[in-house]
Steps between C-alpha positions, in 0.01 A plus 500: 500500500630723216238719336545660161370858523466523122272195499288662770471824305390293198242331723368838606460613138315179412270554798406854401461399136265216597296722731482776239376257234228374732387854572502602134280199419249641748497202737545721805323818387240467775774491764587866437168619637536313829610673824866518593474237770353224281766227455610380159339183367614179668608343171692811394663537841650151502616543141679827571619412849662181372666685214647769725600289799853434376575859414361654818670247727832645391381859530366459851775285645651671800182689592385495861246218528364640825408836350134453419334720239153435639262757637438600858152647536486753216878530464705310241877461531688445176786320676875530449773401256414400144168356613411847625585646161286235330207578731554871433473440125205265551311764699550762229408259222182407688407865513569564131323182387188590700499856367522402134244222552258770611593725208420221253184390682362858509664697216505878536272717289636559151763226506627433146556161342877553508491600866288201595736266313811644664351512850381141463855396410634686805238332718616161378866584565425606856296184564791291371744681729268461800444130443869437438600651833221318684599163356873565549477602867247227580727236349818613676385667824133415561503614863634843406275608216274795573124448469284634222456873557174694488500792254334831575430697183217702652677827417512419128208568267544221246257670260733799467787462253728757664459350847563146376807590295639720779468209742658268242790744462546501876504119520734455204749770601492360853564147374800602291648701787436213742680239289790737435530580870475135603794407276751596767320282755501178297757242608459257210653595167257271324204671661642842416505403133141378513387818675670699224294318239178581684581867564568552130142390428369731773695787341331431166164523675597825671614660174176407323275626781693825527461571130126428517473775760749744347662420165880514522514459877617137490838596648413809698759661726297393802600138435811517279786723618749704297735202484230297326439276801158401629407561861576240769269523798557367854257245640351742754416757231334242276293345776387840627361578155351153445342488847224737388364224278542201736278435802759300694794683659820389325825482697814492285754601764708183455482455124842400368660495848 
């Protein structure tokens, strides 16, 4: 059956707009304080899964149905092909959503009103991204979605502003580099466009966090090169950095293959 990619992109925008409105109204505020592995509400899941089923069916067509993304003991395989890329993004968004949920639940000492407002907005964005990927993969490849991951933020003192913002900088820079690096692995042009729309939001987060730490560092030479291009990180590099904050062992050897 013919699918119109522009219609599916429009569907995606409507989905995020609807989710964002719900979050702004405060209907899901309590969800941000829950652990990473707690599933989204049953009503919300069916709403979002139904809305994304058409779009993700196209994106994941041609993926290996036998490549399970489930866990074996304490190891989690992200899978291969585009479904592997989706699981890769889902894992990172789980981590970011859990981190910012903790930041909002236990604000650091001396947090300003402006900082709280901005960090709350970032927390909502990350929760939207996490729930979108969960609903999308569940709708199109339910046997391949990775489980909810268990965060480990024991090395972060959430009462200390510098530690929290330094960790946030790490997560945001890592996210931008991960999406940029995954671009070459994506087989679906439609999915590549959608990933581009998400990474642009992550880059806004990264710039804001960097300037909170050091004014004017939003495009530092450690992330933007002399040609004005942001860093693109390979899967192995990203997972090695993220692994410190995830209790399960993540295997991304076949992502995009």
